[in-house]
N, C-alpha and C positions, 0 to 999 in steps of 0.2 A: 728813767733816768732823769735827774734833776736839771731845770733849765735853770742857762748861765743869770737869766734875769733875774730867776728866784735867790741866787749863790748871790749878787751885788745887793740887793737890796734888802736879804735877810740874814747874813752869812752870819753876823752873832748868835742871832736866834736859832739857825740849823747849828750852830756849833753848840750850842748848851744843848739845843734837843738830842744831839749826837751822844750826849754824856751819859743817857740812857742806854746807850747802844756799845758792844764792843768792840769800838771802833779804834783802829790805830792810829799813830801819830800821823804816820804817810798820809792816811786817808784825811786830815784836819788839812795837814799842808797842802794836799791836791786842792781844797777849794780854793785857797790863795793862788795857787799857781794856776789853775784854768783862769780866774779874773783875768790874770796877766796875760795869760796867751791870748784870752781873748780883747785885751787891750792892745796889741802886738796885730791880730789880725784887724784892728779895723783901722791902726794908722798903716797897714801896707794895702787894704781897701781903699782908703782916702787918697794915697799916689798913686793909684791906680786908677781910679774914678776921674781923677784929673790929667793924668795921662791919656785915656781915653776919650777924656772931651776934648784936648790938645789936641790928638789925630784927627777928631769931627770938624776943627777949624781950620786945620793946614788943607784937609783935603778941601774943603769950599775954596779955599783960596788957590786952589791948583784948578783947581776949574777956572777961576778968574783970569790965572795967569795963563792958561792955553787960549781962552778967547780973545785975549788981548795980545796974542803973539811971543808972550815972554818964556821961550823955551826953556832960558839957563834957570831964571827963579824957580819955575814947576819943576825941575830935572832937582834943584838944590833943596824945595820943598818934598819930593819925596822921597831923597833920599832921608831925611828930616824923621819922615813918618815910619821908615822904615825902623830906625834908630829904637824910636818911641817902643814902636810894635815890639821890638826884641826885649825892652826894657819890660814891659806887660808882661810878658811872657812870662819872663824871669820872679816878677811879683805873684803872677796867676799860681807859678808853682811852691813860692813860699807861702800864700795862702793856701792851699790844697794840704802841705805839711804841718801848719800851723793847726788846723780844722781838724785832719786826723790825732793831732796831739792832745786836743781839746775832748774829741770825743772817745779817746784811750781813758783820759781822764778822768769823763764825767762815768764813762761804765764802771770804774771802781768806786763810785760813790753809793750808798744805799739811801733808802728812802727814809724820807725824815717821821720819826715817830708822832703820832698822834699826841694831842695832850692827855689823854685818857692813858696813854702806855704806862705803867710803873717802871719806876727802877727795878735792875736788878740785873745778873750775871748769868743766871741758869733757867732752867724748869722749875726748880724749886721756890723763885721767887715768884712765878706766876701768881695770879690773885682769881680766887676762887671767884667768878660773879654771878651764878645762878646752882642749887645743889639741887638736886631729887628732893622733891617732898616726901619721900616715903621712908620706910625703914628698909634698910637693905636687904637684899634675902639671903638665907643661911644654908647651908646646905648639909646633908649628914655628913657624919664623919669619914667615909667610905668614899665623899662625893669625889669625881675624877678631873684632870684638868682634858681641858679639850683635844690634845691630842691622843690620850688612852683612848676618848668617847671618838674619835675618829676612829681610830684602829677597831676599836671594839665591834662597831656597827659598820665597818668597811665604809667609810664615807670619806676619809681624805686619804692617802696613802705618800706618807714624806717618803719615804725609801725608795716608790720609785719614779718618785720625783726627783731626787740625786742621782740615780742611774741615768735616766733619759737627759737630764741637764746638769746639775746641781743642788747644794743646797740652796732653800730657800726659793724651790721652786715644785709647789704642792703640787700634786694630780688628784682632782675630783672625781670620783666614780658612784654611777649610782643615785641615792638616794640624796649624796653629799651635792653631787652635781644636780640635780634637780632644787635643792635647798639654795645653792648659788644662782643659778638662773631665776627661781621662784623672785630673790632679792632684787636681783636686776630690774625684775619685768615692774616690781614693787615700786622702787626706788623711781623708774622710768614713768609710771604711772603717776604717782604723785607730783612727782615735775610736770607734767603734761597739765593736770588740774589746776597747778600753780600759774598757767600760761607760759610755760617753757617750752620752746621751740625744741624737737629732738633733732639732733646730729649725729650723723655716724661719718666722725674725722679719719685721716690717715694716722697711721701708728707711729710713722716717723716722717720726721720734720728736717727741715735744712738750718742750717746754721742763723740765716736771718730769723725766722722763727724761734727758733732757741734762744735769740740774742734778745727779741723782741718782747717776750715775758719777762724776762730778767733771769733765766736759766745759764744763760752764757753771758760773760765767764764764770757767777760767783760757783755755781753747780755743775761746772764741768766734770768733776771728779766723779760724781755721783750718776750721771747719766750714761747709760750706753751707747758708747759711739761703730757705726757701722762705718770701717773708716775709708774703705775702697769707694764708696758710694757719698762718701762725708753727708751721713745722715744720722741724725740722733733718735733711737726711741724714745717716746714721750715718756714722761716721768708722772703726765694728768695730763687729762684731756683738757686743760685750761690752756696749754699751749697751741694746739692745733686749733680749739674752735676761738678764741679771742682773735689769733692770728689770721681771721677771717676777714677782720677789717682793719689789717695792716695798711698804711697809705690809703685810708678811705675817708673821704668827708662828708658827715652826716648833717641832716638839718634837725632843729632841734625837736621838730614834731616826731622824729623818729625812736625817742628816748620814751621807754626803756626799751631795749633791747634786752631779751630774754633765751637765754639758749641753754640745753642740755643735753650731755652724750655720755653713754655708756664706754667705756674702753679697758683694756687690759693697760695695765701701767708698770713700767718697768722704772726701778731703783737700786744701783749699786749697793747703797746701803755701806760705802764703806766704813769698816772700824767698826763694826755693830758685833757682839760679842757677846758670853754669859746666857744668862733666863732669859734676858728680854728677847731674845732672838728665838727662843722656844715655839715649837709647832708654828701656829698663826700670828705670833706676838711680830714677828718681821720677817717678810718676803721680799725677793728680789722683782715678784712678778704678784701682782694681784690686780682684782677687779675694782671698777670704782665708775657710781654714776655722779658725775660733774654737776653744776649749774654757775652758771657764768652771766652777769649782767652787765652792760653797757650803760650808762648812766650821765645825765647834766650832773654837772658839777653842786649843783643847789639842792640835788635830792639823793645824794649817793649813801649818808647816812641814814636817812628813813626808809632806804633801799637795802640798808648794810642792816637794818633790824629788822627788815620784813625775812631775809634769808636767814637770818640766826631763828626765829620763828617757823620758817619752813623746815630747818633741820629740826629742831628740838620737837615740831609735830610727828615725824617720820619715827622720831626715839619712843615718845610715847603710844604710839599705836602699836610699836614691836612691846611694848610693855618693859625696856631695857632701863634699869635704872642709868641717869646720866649725870655729868655734871659741866658744867660750862667755865672757864678758865681766860679770864684776859691775860695775854701772852706779856709777860715784860720783855724793854728793849733788849735783853739780852740775849732771848728767846725767837726775838719777831723775827721772821723770815726778811730776806735781802729787800724785798722788793716792796714789801709789805708798810702802810703806814698803821692799821691798825687789825690785830687779829684775835679771833676768840675761838681757842680749840674746844671740841666736845669729844668728853671719854664718858665710858660705858662700864660699867663694874663687873668685873668677872671673879664671879662667887668661888669658884673653885682655886681659882690664885690669888685672893682675896686682894685685888689691885685693879687700877684704873688704867682703860685702855683708850689711847688718842683713836678717834674715829670719824674726824671731820675737823678742818681749819674753815673759817670763813673769814676772810680779808676782804679790805678796800683797800687799793691800790691809790687811791686819789688817781695823778696823771702820771704817774711814774711810768707805767708799763705805755701809756699813750702816746707819750714824748717819745719811746725808741719807734713806736710803731706808727708814729704820725697820724697818729687816730684822731681827727677834730671834727668837729661840729659849727654851722652858721648859728651864729648867735641872732638875737633883734636887733644889735647893732649893726649888723651885715659884717661881723669882723670874725675870722675864724680862729675858734677856743679848742681847747686840749678836753676831751672826755674823760669822765672817769669811768674806771673797770673795778669789776670785784669780782671773787670767786669762789666758791664752797663746793664741799663734797658732800655728798648728801644720797647715798655713801660710800666711804670705803667699805670695801664687805670683807674682807680678811679676817678683822677682830670683832666685825657685828657678827661672824659666825660663830667665833671663837667665845663670844658671850652668850650667844643663843645657846649653844651646846652645855657651854658649863649651867649655866643659869636655870635651865628648863629640862636638867638631868632629875630623873624619878626612879624609882625603886623598879617600874614597871617599863621605861625607856622614855626617850626624849620628848617632850609635847612641842608641839610647832605654835606658836602666838597665832590666835584666830585670824588675824588681818592678812595673814599670809595660807590660810589653806586652799584658798582658791588660788592661788597658784602653784603649790606644791603637789596638789591633789590627795594628802596624808596628812593627817592628825598630829599623829605619834611615828618616832624611829623607833622600832623594836628589834 
């Protein structure tokens, strides 16, 4: 959530930066509306402060009247205090209403894109930041896509998943389940080596948590909602992990805070259809290891680069062809200031599959979360929050199965063999 002070001092710059995003005219107009409402709030606050000061002054006079035996004046003053207090209650109600309207308005405004974010409307406008430095793998003419390999070697049963739950809920079995677990352990171990503390968070969160990281109201239609208890299934571990620090005041010496978590993730993916949803390409439940950092604003982009290298290093160890995309404004997430996506090459499908997003939210999430730190100046400042997938497993598994298929079976990358306990799936 943007700060009102920033809207005031950088209004034109924000509107200009918003041109990179697919923002609506209503969202642009909301900037002026929020500033106007804040002016109203200040006016009401000033009037109420004056009334409260008047109450204090008259209250002192009442004491003097009683001391001097002037009961009529004391009674008259008490009546005046009562009237002033009634007016103050009205003003406090007005302020609460205005503050609620300001909050609702701010919730509709996305983060301001970083200067590096390219203009554009769709994923076709994303920029290739870095590409795989080797030749892309080429398979035999009879190479199979991962959903056929999964059936051939009894690794993933998509039909049983449909029977038990519905489309988009794959069932892993045998060596498929072991490969999935091996990847989870490998990703967590890599995060541990990089200094991340492992967290095992709840899989459902309340509305305050979902709003704190920006999923609500922007992604409400994409989240599974347990309506009886008013809880949401998490779309990513970023939500519960970052909310560990909601309403927390840190010391500058606490930075960086580095957290990692493995969780299943749940996304409705409403409107998805066609070949892009085949097999593991797009599912409603998938496993993911997330890395989250809370950092001092002066060091957050240095941390951002560090997180990019972390994800890149994992893909290199898995020997998966990858490329890194800098997302354009139209493809940028609501809460993000800058996002880089990692894609791996699916040799059998001959296309790139997204497996990670690394984002810097700057103060957008921390303002919603009221996540602050004490600076050297003694004042409280908003921290910066960052997160990244390290990694999302479904498409990683798809690429591993497809790219490593041979006439003898599917070879397991060397780095995973101590986790799987087998070298090949045959």
